Each structure stands twice: as C-alpha cells, then as structure tokens.
C-alpha positions as CSV (number, residue, x, y, z in Angstrom):
1,X,119.9,8.3,-10.1
2,X,116.2,9.0,-10.8
3,X,115.1,10.4,-7.5
4,X,111.4,10.9,-8.1
5,X,108.5,11.0,-10.6
6,X,105.1,12.6,-10.4
7,X,103.6,16.0,-9.6
8,X,105.5,17.9,-6.9
9,X,103.8,20.1,-4.4
10,X,106.6,22.2,-2.8
11,X,107.5,23.9,-6.1
12,X,104.0,25.6,-5.9
13,X,104.7,27.1,-2.5
14,X,107.4,29.6,-3.4
15,X,107.4,32.2,-6.1
16,X,110.6,33.6,-7.7
17,X,112.9,31.1,-5.9
18,X,116.6,32.1,-5.6
19,X,118.9,31.1,-8.4
20,X,122.6,30.5,-8.5
21,X,125.1,30.7,-11.3
22,X,127.1,27.7,-12.7
23,X,130.8,27.4,-12.1
24,X,132.7,29.1,-15.0
25,X,136.3,29.1,-13.8
26,X,138.8,27.2,-11.7
27,X,138.5,28.1,-8.0
28,X,140.0,27.3,-4.6
29,X,138.4,27.0,-1.2
30,X,138.8,25.6,2.3
31,X,135.7,23.4,2.3
32,X,133.9,22.1,-0.7
33,X,130.4,20.7,-0.2
34,X,128.9,18.5,-3.0
35,X,125.1,18.7,-2.8
36,X,122.8,21.6,-2.0
37,X,119.9,19.7,-0.5
38,X,119.1,19.6,3.2
39,X,122.4,18.0,4.1
40,X,124.7,20.3,2.2
41,X,122.6,23.4,3.0
42,X,122.6,22.7,6.7
43,X,126.3,22.2,6.7
44,X,126.9,25.4,4.7
45,X,124.8,27.2,7.3
46,X,126.7,25.8,10.2
47,X,130.0,26.8,8.6
48,X,128.9,30.3,7.5
49,X,130.2,32.1,10.6
50,X,133.6,30.5,10.6
51,X,136.6,32.0,8.9
52,X,136.6,29.2,6.3
53,X,136.1,29.8,2.6
54,X,133.2,27.5,1.8
55,X,131.8,26.5,-1.6
56,X,128.6,24.5,-2.4
57,X,128.0,22.8,-5.8
58,X,125.0,20.9,-7.1
59,X,124.5,19.1,-10.4
60,X,120.9,20.2,-10.6
61,X,119.2,23.5,-9.8
62,X,119.1,23.9,-6.0
63,X,116.2,22.1,-4.4
64,X,115.5,19.9,-7.4
65,X,116.8,16.7,-5.9
66,X,115.3,14.7,-3.0
67,X,114.4,18.0,-1.3
68,X,111.5,18.3,-3.7
69,X,110.2,14.8,-2.6
70,X,110.8,15.3,1.1
71,X,107.6,15.3,3.2
72,X,109.4,16.9,6.1
73,X,108.2,15.2,9.2
74,X,110.7,16.3,11.8
75,X,111.0,13.5,14.3
76,X,113.6,11.9,16.6
77,X,112.2,8.3,16.2
78,X,113.3,6.6,13.0
79,X,113.0,3.4,10.9
80,X,114.0,1.0,13.7
81,X,112.0,0.8,16.9
82,X,113.6,2.1,20.1
83,X,113.8,-1.4,21.5
84,X,115.5,-2.6,18.3
85,X,118.2,0.1,18.6
86,X,118.7,-0.8,22.2
87,X,119.1,-4.5,21.4
88,X,121.5,-3.7,18.5
89,X,123.7,-1.0,20.1
90,X,123.0,-1.0,23.8
91,X,120.9,1.5,25.7
92,X,123.6,4.1,26.2
93,X,124.5,4.3,22.5
94,X,120.9,4.2,21.3
95,X,119.9,7.2,23.6
96,X,123.0,9.2,22.8
97,X,121.8,9.0,19.2
98,X,118.2,9.9,20.1
99,X,119.3,12.8,22.2
100,X,121.3,14.1,19.3
101,X,118.2,13.9,17.2
102,X,116.1,15.7,19.8
103,X,118.7,18.5,20.0
104,X,118.8,18.7,16.2
105,X,115.1,19.4,16.1
106,X,115.6,22.3,18.6
107,X,118.5,23.6,16.5
108,X,116.4,23.5,13.3
109,X,113.5,25.3,14.9
110,X,115.8,28.0,16.2
111,X,117.6,28.4,12.9
112,X,114.3,28.5,11.0
113,X,113.3,31.6,12.9
114,X,116.4,33.5,11.6
115,X,116.3,32.6,7.9
116,X,115.6,35.2,5.2
117,X,113.1,32.8,3.7
118,X,110.6,31.4,6.2
119,X,110.5,27.6,6.1
120,X,107.3,27.5,8.1
121,X,108.7,25.4,10.9
122,X,105.8,24.3,13.2
123,X,106.3,22.6,16.5
124,X,104.1,19.6,16.3
125,X,103.3,16.4,18.2
126,X,103.0,12.9,16.8
127,X,100.8,9.9,17.3
128,X,102.6,6.6,16.8
129,X,100.1,3.8,16.8
130,X,99.9,0.0,16.3
131,X,97.0,-1.8,14.6
132,X,97.9,-5.3,15.7
133,X,97.4,-6.5,19.2
134,X,100.6,-8.5,19.1
135,X,102.6,-5.3,18.5
136,X,101.4,-3.5,21.7
137,X,104.1,-4.9,23.9
138,X,106.8,-3.7,21.5
139,X,105.4,-0.2,21.4
140,X,105.1,-0.2,25.2
141,X,108.7,-1.2,25.5
142,X,109.6,1.8,23.3
143,X,107.5,4.1,25.5
144,X,109.1,2.8,28.7
145,X,112.6,3.6,27.3
146,X,111.6,7.0,26.1
147,X,110.0,7.9,29.4
148,X,113.0,6.6,31.3
149,X,115.3,8.9,29.3
150,X,113.2,12.1,29.8
151,X,111.4,12.3,26.4
152,X,108.0,14.0,26.7
153,X,105.7,11.2,25.6
154,X,102.3,9.9,26.7
155,X,100.9,6.4,26.5
156,X,97.4,6.2,24.9
157,X,95.1,3.3,25.2
158,X,92.6,2.3,22.5
159,X,89.9,4.2,24.3
160,X,92.1,7.3,24.8
161,X,93.0,7.3,21.1
162,X,89.3,7.1,20.2
163,X,88.7,10.0,22.6
164,X,91.0,12.3,20.6
165,X,90.7,11.0,17.1
166,X,87.8,9.7,15.0
167,X,89.4,6.2,15.0
168,X,90.5,3.6,17.6
169,X,93.8,1.7,17.5
170,X,95.2,-0.9,19.9
171,X,97.6,1.5,21.5
172,X,99.8,4.5,20.8
173,X,102.6,6.8,21.8
174,X,101.9,10.5,21.7
175,X,105.2,12.3,21.3
176,X,105.6,16.0,21.9
177,X,108.1,18.6,20.6
178,X,108.6,17.2,17.1
179,X,107.9,19.3,14.0
180,X,106.9,20.0,10.4
181,X,108.1,22.4,7.8
182,X,108.5,23.3,4.1
183,X,111.7,21.5,3.1
184,X,112.3,23.5,-0.1
185,X,111.9,26.9,1.7
186,X,114.3,25.6,4.4
187,X,117.0,24.8,1.9
188,X,116.6,28.1,0.1
189,X,116.6,29.9,3.4
190,X,119.8,28.2,4.7
191,X,121.7,28.8,1.5
192,X,120.6,32.5,1.2
193,X,121.7,33.0,4.8
194,X,125.0,31.3,4.1
195,X,125.5,33.3,0.9
196,X,125.1,36.5,2.8
197,X,128.1,35.5,4.9
198,X,130.3,34.7,1.9
199,X,129.5,31.1,1.1
200,X,129.6,30.6,-2.7
201,X,126.8,28.4,-4.2
202,X,126.9,27.0,-7.7
203,X,124.1,25.1,-9.3
204,X,124.0,23.0,-12.5
205,X,127.6,22.2,-11.8
206,X,128.2,18.5,-12.0
207,X,131.2,16.7,-10.6
208,X,132.9,14.0,-12.8
209,X,136.0,13.1,-10.8
210,X,138.3,13.8,-8.0
211,X,142.0,13.6,-7.1
212,X,143.2,13.3,-3.6
213,X,146.6,14.2,-2.3
214,X,148.2,15.0,1.1
215,X,147.3,18.7,0.8
216,X,143.7,18.3,-0.1
217,X,141.4,17.4,-3.0
218,X,140.8,18.6,-6.5
219,X,137.3,18.1,-8.0
220,X,136.7,18.2,-11.7
221,X,133.4,19.2,-13.2
222,X,131.8,18.1,-16.4
223,X,132.5,21.5,-17.9
224,X,136.2,20.9,-17.3
225,X,136.7,23.3,-14.4
226,X,138.6,22.4,-11.2
227,X,137.9,23.2,-7.6
228,X,140.8,22.9,-5.2
229,X,139.8,22.3,-1.5
230,X,141.4,21.5,1.7
231,X,138.4,19.5,2.9
232,X,135.6,17.8,0.9
233,X,132.1,16.9,2.2
234,X,130.0,14.7,-0.1
235,X,126.4,15.6,0.9
236,X,124.6,14.1,-2.1
237,X,121.7,12.5,-0.3
238,X,120.9,9.1,-1.8
239,X,123.4,9.8,-4.5
240,X,126.3,9.8,-2.0
241,X,126.5,6.1,-2.6
242,X,127.5,6.8,-6.2
243,X,130.6,8.5,-4.8
244,X,131.3,5.9,-2.2
245,X,129.3,2.7,-1.8
246,X,128.3,1.6,1.7
247,X,127.2,-1.9,2.6
248,X,124.9,-0.6,5.3
249,X,122.9,1.6,2.9
250,X,119.7,0.4,1.3
251,X,117.6,2.1,-1.3
252,X,113.9,1.4,-1.9
253,X,110.9,3.4,-3.2
254,X,108.3,5.3,-1.2
255,X,105.1,7.1,-2.3
256,X,103.2,10.2,-1.2
257,X,100.2,12.3,-2.1
258,X,99.3,15.9,-1.3
259,X,95.6,16.6,-1.3
260,X,93.5,19.5,-2.4
261,X,92.9,22.0,0.5
262,X,90.5,20.8,3.2
263,X,88.0,23.3,4.6
264,X,87.6,21.7,8.0
265,X,90.3,19.7,9.9
266,X,88.8,20.2,13.3
267,X,88.3,16.4,13.7
268,X,92.1,16.0,13.5
269,X,93.4,16.4,17.0
270,X,96.0,19.2,17.2
271,X,96.8,18.4,13.5
272,X,99.3,15.9,15.0
273,X,101.5,13.9,12.7
274,X,100.2,10.3,12.5
275,X,102.5,7.3,11.9
276,X,102.2,3.6,11.9
277,X,104.7,0.9,11.1
278,X,102.4,-1.8,9.6
279,X,101.8,-1.0,6.9
280,X,104.1,2.0,7.0
281,X,101.9,5.0,6.7
282,X,102.3,8.6,7.8
283,X,100.2,11.7,7.6
284,X,100.6,15.4,8.3
285,X,99.0,18.7,7.4
286,X,100.3,21.8,5.6
287,X,99.9,25.5,6.4
288,X,97.3,25.8,3.6
289,X,95.2,22.9,5.1
290,X,96.3,20.2,2.7
291,X,97.1,16.7,3.9
292,X,100.3,14.8,3.0
293,X,99.9,11.1,3.1
294,X,102.9,8.8,2.5
295,X,104.5,5.5,2.9
296,X,103.6,2.0,1.4
297,X,107.3,1.5,0.7
298,X,108.4,-1.1,-1.8
299,X,111.8,-2.8,-2.0
300,X,112.3,-1.7,-5.6
301,X,114.7,0.8,-7.3
302,X,113.7,0.4,-10.9
303,X,112.1,3.6,-12.1
304,X,109.8,1.7,-14.6
305,X,108.5,-0.5,-11.8
306,X,107.9,2.5,-9.6
307,X,106.0,4.4,-12.2
308,X,103.9,1.3,-13.0
309,X,102.5,1.1,-9.4
310,X,102.5,4.8,-8.6
311,X,98.8,5.5,-9.5
312,X,97.7,2.4,-7.5
313,X,99.7,3.6,-4.5
314,X,98.1,7.0,-4.8
315,X,94.7,5.4,-4.6
316,X,95.7,3.2,-1.6
317,X,97.1,6.2,0.3
318,X,93.8,8.1,-0.1
319,X,92.0,5.0,1.1
320,X,94.2,4.7,4.1
321,X,93.4,8.3,5.0
322,X,89.6,7.8,4.6
323,X,89.9,4.7,6.9
324,X,91.0,7.0,9.7
325,X,89.1,10.1,8.8
326,X,85.9,8.9,7.0
327,X,84.2,12.3,7.3
328,X,87.1,14.3,5.7
329,X,86.9,14.0,2.0
330,X,90.2,14.5,0.2
331,X,91.5,14.1,-3.3
332,X,95.1,13.8,-4.5
333,X,96.2,17.0,-6.3
334,X,99.9,16.1,-6.2
335,X,101.5,12.7,-6.0
336,X,104.9,11.1,-6.4
337,X,107.0,8.0,-6.3
338,X,110.5,8.5,-5.0
339,X,113.8,6.8,-4.1
340,X,114.0,6.4,-0.3
341,X,117.2,5.5,1.6
342,X,117.6,3.7,4.9
343,X,120.3,1.6,6.7
344,X,120.3,-2.0,7.7
345,X,121.2,-1.2,11.3
346,X,118.9,1.8,11.7
347,X,121.5,4.6,12.3
348,X,122.6,7.2,9.8
349,X,126.3,7.2,8.8
350,X,129.4,9.2,8.2
351,X,132.1,7.8,5.9
352,X,135.7,9.1,5.8
353,X,138.0,8.4,2.9
354,X,140.7,5.9,3.8
355,X,144.0,7.7,4.0
356,X,142.4,11.1,3.7
357,X,140.8,12.2,6.9
358,X,139.4,15.5,5.5
359,X,137.1,13.8,2.9
360,X,133.7,13.1,4.4
361,X,130.6,11.3,3.1
362,X,127.2,12.1,4.6
363,X,124.5,9.3,4.6
364,X,121.6,10.8,6.5
365,X,119.4,7.8,5.5
366,X,116.1,7.1,7.2
367,X,112.5,8.3,7.5
368,X,113.7,11.4,9.4
369,X,116.6,12.2,7.1
370,X,116.5,16.0,7.5
371,X,117.1,15.6,11.2
372,X,119.8,13.1,10.6
373,X,121.5,15.5,8.2
374,X,121.7,18.1,10.9
375,X,123.1,15.6,13.4
376,X,125.7,14.4,11.0
377,X,126.5,17.9,9.8
378,X,127.3,19.1,13.3
379,X,129.7,16.1,13.7
380,X,131.5,16.9,10.5
381,X,131.6,20.6,11.2
382,X,133.2,19.9,14.5
383,X,135.8,17.7,12.9
384,X,136.7,20.4,10.3
385,X,136.8,23.3,12.8
386,X,138.2,21.6,15.9
387,X,139.6,18.3,14.7
388,X,137.3,16.3,17.1
389,X,133.7,15.3,17.7
390,X,132.5,13.5,20.7
391,X,129.7,11.9,18.6
392,X,131.8,10.6,15.7
393,X,131.9,7.1,17.1
394,X,128.1,6.9,16.8
395,X,128.0,7.3,13.1
396,X,131.5,6.5,11.6
397,X,131.4,3.7,9.1
398,X,134.8,2.1,8.6
399,X,136.0,0.8,5.2
400,X,135.7,-2.9,4.9
C-alpha cells in the first residue's frame, strides 16, 4: 500500500535516528509483532518488562510507514460524535471506550517522560467548534454527555470563542487534558526503551506468509528466513487489512501541511488544538512554532488521484488557516497526501484468527489512531500475559 506522498516534516526533527538490522537467520520467540509504527512500538514497550521473548519486524525502515504522516493530535474524541456512539452502542459502552482513551492519554504522557528519546509530549487543550447553526444542538448533546461522565470540558458560546480567538463560531467545546507530540520520536523512543530490555527489532524485514498450528505460528520472510512464535500480533496500521480483511474498516485519503516557523503565535489562545467536522479541518502547533493544518479528507484510495489533487488541497488548507487567523501569515514548507483509515461504526478493532486465539490483528483506525493503538495494545497485552481482558468485548471483531 502506498501510504503517503509529499514532503515529510518529522524526518527533519531528528538527527542520527536509530537503525536496526534486518533478519539474517531463523529465530524463535514468544511474541512476534509485525509492524514497528505506533501500534507495534507501543505494544513492544508494554511487553518489555515481562519475561516474554519479544521480536518486532517491519518491512520498511522503522518510522517510514504511516508514522511519518501522523500529525499526532492526542485526543479522546474520534471520528463519530459522542451522541452517535451513544446511539449506536449505548451510553455505558460508549463511555467505557472514551474512558479507555482518556486513560491511554495519561499513560502515553507518563511513558513519554521516561523514554531515551524525548517525544516532546505536550499536555494540550482542544477547541471543537461548529460553523453551522443547525449543528449546535448536536455539539451541545456531546458536551452534556461528556460533562455527565466527568470529562473536563467547557461550553463556549459564539461570543466566548471570539473573546479567546480572532474568530467567532456558532459554538464550541473546549476540552482539557489532551495532547500533542512528535510521533516519530515517540516510536523511536519506545523501541529503544524496549530494546534496552531485550526486545529484538528488525527493520527491512518483509513477511510473505504464515503457517498456523496448535503450538503457534511460523512467519516466513521474503529473504526466506523463518520466525517461530507462540503468539502473533499484526500491528501493521492500515496495512493490517492486507493480512486480514475487515468489513468494518474503510480507507480514504487525508491531506496536511506543515508551515514555515511563525514568529508570533500570541493570537492563538493557549496554542490549543482546533478541530471542526464540516469541512473536517484540524490545526495544531509544533515546538518550533510551525503550524500543522490537516483534513479535507476525500473518499479515494488511488494514489494517482491523491497526487493530482494534493497541491490544490495544500492551497485550501492554508486558506482555511488564514480564514481563522488572518493576521498570521503562513506558508506551506512541507505537505503530504496520505492514506487514512477509519471504521464504519466509529470504534477501533481487534481481530483474532479463527481457531487460533493467540493470533491478533490491531486496527487502531480513526483520527486519533495513536491513542487507539495504546488502548488496543493494552487489551492484547492483557490477553497474552493473563489470558483475559475486561475490555476485549468493546473492540473484538468476529469473523463473518
């Protein structure tokens, strides 16, 4: 799968990144993780202090998959509105999920402070606004649910938004205790910490097939080496569907720009994340005072189509920013078009191979996929280490 095209920003933020060897022999392990992006790296980190022998493989160099295109807004709210989740799954289930996401953010912040490579995790707040008057009641419903369940949120009227920001919108939710970070440094930091505890990491090691039996799984690489494991976790991001298709998954295309550094961002209240659903746009800042602007998703997967509209999307994203911040002049220095995965029902997913309960598939699909990957990773780690997870029922996708 072609995951992205364009000029990537995160590669410029780290000098002399860690490198890992390719697999050059047959090996055995307790747990094999396919994929060294945010999903696989977080799971490797969570397993590092167990007594399990853990191996991570990736067909690319580490960090060169969707991690490079990740804009790393760390949120608990996702693609579907809170009210839509409640209507689809019931209030109890919807908020069990949201509480898992809230805890995952806390876990990620705590972990970030311990890593040998600093991922620059910043506790941040987010403004979720609507532009259309007819959407205000929907947003208010989301706010009421969040407030009821103890989330730290604030309702902002049009006047109150205008009092904090250089723009006015019909209404908004101001959510506290979310976050931002450098996703590439996060993945490197997680893997380096795991490696220090004995986890083996192999990059440029592509899987071409697998054989399952009662005792475990054997994975074969394109270089004709074999990895024998008791448990397998496929954490291949959007490419997980190439290992095991899932009817609930959907792949589209999203776009983003990273601007040149801005001298003065004082007009941007608390440098809050800014998000709106119609049209889908998000904005955040970086530690070096750049602005990341993304969204304008399109329901296309063809790379040629994506490349054809990428420059126009770059222009539109800059225009969207200047609509909100007319006095902050920015130019796009980096830009990309990328594959973006979501689910039809709004929840991330775990798949388990039929007849082989120790073969797991991670589908952390959605606009806050890094958070979802931590949530799903904790579930799978519990299953491997204890045989049980109280949250498996939230995310398990059964074969159809």
